[in-house]
C-alpha positions, 0 to 999 in steps of 0.5 A: 429308053427312047428306042424301047418307046418307039418299038412299042408304037404301032410302026415298029418296022420304021424304027431302023438304026438310021432313024434312031440315030437321026431322032436322038440327034434331033432330040438332043439338039432340041433339048439343048435349045430348050435348056438355053431358052430355059436359062434365058427365062431365068437369066440374071436381072438387068441391074448388075450385082455390083450396082445392087451392092452399092445402091441399097446401102447408099439409099439407106445412108441417104435416108439417115442423112435426110432425117438428120437434116430434118432434125437440124432444122427442128433444132433451130427452134430454141427452147430457152428464155433468151432465144425462144422469141426470135427463133423459127423453123429454119433459116431460109424458110422463116417466111413460109406458110404466109406468116410473119414471125410476130408472136400472139402473146406479145399482142396480148401482153403475156410475158414471153420469157416465162412462157418459154421457160415453162415450156422448157420445164414441162418438156424436160419433165416429159422427156425424163419420165419417158426415158425412165420408163423405157429404161425400166422396160428395156431392163425386163425386155433385155432379160427376156431377150437373153433367155429367148435367144438361148431357147432359139439356139438350143431348140434349133441346134437339137434338130440334128443333135448339135451336129457340126457336119453338113447335111442335105438341103431341105428342098434339094437333097442333091446339094449339101447345106450348112449344119443345123447348129450353124442355123441355130447360131446365126438365127440367134445372132439375127434375133438379137440384132433384130431385137436391138434394132427394134428397141433403138427404133422405139427409143430414138423415136421417143427422144425425137418426139420429146425433143419436138413437142415444146418446139411445136408449141412455141412455133404455134405462136407464129401460126398453125403452118409453122407448128405443122412444119415442126411437127411433121419434120419431127415425124419425118426424122423418126420415119426416115431414121427407122426405115433407113436403119432397118434396111441398112442393118438387114443388108449388112447382116445378109452380107456378113452371114454370106461370108460363112454360108457361101453358096448355101442361100437356103440356110443363109436366109432361113437364119435371117428369119431370126431378124424378124422375130427379134424385131416383133418380139420387142415390138410386142412388149413395147406396144403392150407396155407402152399402151398400158402406161399411156391409157392408165394415165389418160383414163385416170386423168379424164375420169377425175379431171374432166368429168368429176372436177370439170377442168380442161384436158391437160390442166396443170392442176391434174396430177396425172397430166405429166404421166398422160403426156409421157404415155403418148411418147412411150406408147404411140411413138416408141411402141408404134416405131417398134411395131412398124419396124417389125412388120418391115423386117418380117415382110422382108424375111418372108420374101427372102426365105421364099426367094432363096428356094426359087430360081433367084436362090437356085441360080444365085442371082443376088440382084433379083434376090434383093428385090425386096430390099430394092423396093424398100430402097426406092421407098426411101427416095420416094418418101424423101420427095413426098416429104418436100411437098409438105415442108417446102413445096406447099404452104399451110395457111389455115387449119382446114388445110392440115388434114388434106396436106397429110392425106396428100402425103399418102396419095403422092407417095403412092403414085410416085412409088408405083412408078418406082416399083415399075423401075425396080421390077424392070431393072431388078428382075429377069423377064421370067423366073420361077417361084417356089409354090408348095413343092413346085416351081411356078413360072412368073413374069416380072410384070406380074411381080410388079402388079403384086407389089402395086396391089399391096401398095394401093390396098394400103391407100384404100385402107388408109382412106376408109380408116380416115372416113370412119375416124375423122370428124369431117365425115358423117360416121363420127358426126353421127356418133357425136350426135348420139351423145345427146341421149347419154353415154349408152347410145354413144357406146352403141353407135361407136361399136356399130361404127367399128364393126362396119369399118371392117368391111372394106379393108377386109375386101381390100386385103382379100383382093390383094391376097387373091391377086398376088397369090395367083400371080406369084404364090406366097412370094407375091403375098410377101412382096404385096406386104412390102408394097404396103410398107414401101412408103413406111417413112411417110407413114411413120412421119404422119403417124408420129405427127399425131402424138407430137401435136397432142403433146404440144397441146398439153404443153400449151395448156400447162404453160398457160398460153392463150386460148388461141394457141390451144385452138391451133394445137387442138386443130393439129391434134385432131388431124393427128388423131385421124392420121394415127388411125390411118397408121394403125390401119396400115399396120394391121393391113400389112400385118395380115399380108405379112402373117399369111406370107410367113404362114406359107413359108412355115408350111413349106419349111415344116413339110406340111403339104396341105392344111385340111380344115376337116382334119381334127388336128387342124380344126382344133387349132383353128378354134384355139387360134381364133380364140387367142385374140379375144384372150389377149384383148381381155388381158390387155383391157383388164390391165388398163382397167386395173392400172386406171383404177389405181390412177383414179384413186390417186388423183382423187386422193390428191384433189381431196387432200392437197390444200389449194390444188383446185385453186392453183396455189399448190402443185400436184404430186406428178411423180406418184402418178408416173410411178403408178403407170410405170409399175402397172405397165411393167407388171401387166405386160408380162402375161400377154407377152408370155401368151403370144410367145409361148403359144407356138412353142407349146402347140408345135411341140405337143400337138405338131405342125398341123395343129400349129398351122390351124392356130396360125390361120385362126388367129390371123382371121379373127385377129385382123377383124378385131384389130380394125374394129377396135382401132376405128371404134376408139378413134371415132369416139376420140374425134367425136369428143373433139368435134363437140369441143371444137364447136366449129359447125352449128351442129357441134355447137348445139352439142357443146360446150365443154362440160355439157351433158353431151360432152360428158357422154362423149368423154366417157366414150373416149375413155372406153375407146382409149384402151381399144385404139391404143393398147388392144387394137394395135397389139393384135397385129403384132400377135398375128405376125409374131406367132407366124414368124416364131413358128417359121423360125422354129419350123425345123424343130417342130418338124423333127421333134413336134407333136409328141402327144399324137406320137404317143397316144 
């Protein structure tokens, strides 16, 4: 061929046999050198494979052991009448935070034994209510899991007609891969593993929270610092347990599947995507069901108790008060735990799928392939060090130090994690490698991938701080909302909505910059690891997030147990900081969901064989419009569900106040069980339609309209869903803290709006009530919607590519 090439030049007389021989020798030698250089460019990572196989599970086990150690320290606070007075938050740390172990109640002459017994009784009621609800929910979810697992197996198995013969690989037809039936079977197994892990994450989080709430209340008698440490340690138990168990189960699953798949890494990691689908599908029902439960009780308790009867929040005379406190655990704890686990699982799966068809997978470089898992492993160690700053290195001596301490957790973990990512990128990646980029291989340097992870990590911090600014009552936006209550509920609602819309601007720019930088450096793999960067400090994020509901429950128990107003002031201060940190946690979840969804979208487009998504094509544009509409449809369903359940709750609470003699006087006990049953029945019934909407949409669109229309649906839901989720979460958080700003009355401005029961306060309560389903049901659930539809589309991509679009085929 090269002889012919030279003969066509302008100097054919120079092409002698000697010349050709010399040229071909030099050409062959040069190609050999280039081949060696190329192999060096995609050489193995610095970290040996054996060390990778040891480090990842060891880091996961360290995280689990640390969470158990934190639980042991929390358990030293006794919730019993004989030991409650003398216990503290842990052995050698008794003098921590500048307080002695004296009890405020003893100074005020309150019988401590009866207070502790009352706390134990309330804690038991909350724990039993939460456990009962979750078991009921999981029975329904279990049926769904079995049915959907069967759908996965049948749909994916039918791609090759249930053949057991090996097939040419999708991305390299010169190689043979395992049959589609194997992918169907292993995807189903991975789906079940992800679903079970997600359910366990939520359930264990709930048990930890209900174990810690009364202990936080009891420690508040000794000072706000003591109570803070118990609440934060309890949050850390959940954070580290979830992060470590999620990593360990995923790592074990990969290694077990590898026994069958061998060298077929393309098929192996395609099957692993079922793990992310299982995690997110359970999270959807946990978030929606738990959100409906908690907000139905909260709205009912607030509207009748605070506004109509003018009694304090969490007053034991309110029949909905137990259901309200149960809801904090099943919605904000169990649902949130499953949600963030789903984000982690999906981000890892998206990165692994792209890596398996890049040089990492082609060259079978296990260490580089496990780069996403190494990031998570480093995150566990970094979060462990960060936690010690809050529990051991620094002391909380005043209420005003609580919120900065929680903010410092975010800053410290981000700074240390940046160094950790640099180390992982240096030892875990070759200096140069290739990443799959829509049919081509893009050459990437390890420092570029380091920047991709870092841009996601720091974007998460920016989103967290912006969320704090718009939802904390220490800053002007929330104070302006509180001030608007002077003229009634209408102006409060207007100001709150405007705040939510405005709060979207900076987070969207942060997400957009993250996407641009990470995609420019490393295509869709860069976007996936940017999402992992945002989630790399998930243990700290979960600890901060879980701290809020635990503190909220602690305040409720203090009120119901009849503790002094000074204890309630301390728990209210913890709760106010917790509301802000919960909003920050939701911001992280939504931001990471946007990046994860885009990475999954890229993996889906590649797997389905869609070369371009042209928005001018009718198939795509109709998908975009429908996809952008879905978050509104979903929000309408969840909001109405909360409203319907709250209506029944309000009627029941009114009935009890009107028909039970002595209830308002405190001489008779309300019927808590009926209110708990109303919330349980409503949430179980109402969570099914939104869940079906999300789970069935990709199947219907992909099968009937094809992969191009489904691509449009995914893009449309991502763009609109992120905006609505941020706005809803921040609006609700701002209304909640505006109410607490008035109730606390710390500043002169706040005092002028109060006290509790004043007209501005009633207007603030109405705003808070409207915001409850926004910030705790619709908003948080939307990020699951955009992730879940994307990962479901990726799992079913082979089926859609083979059998999808039947309407367009026959029309």
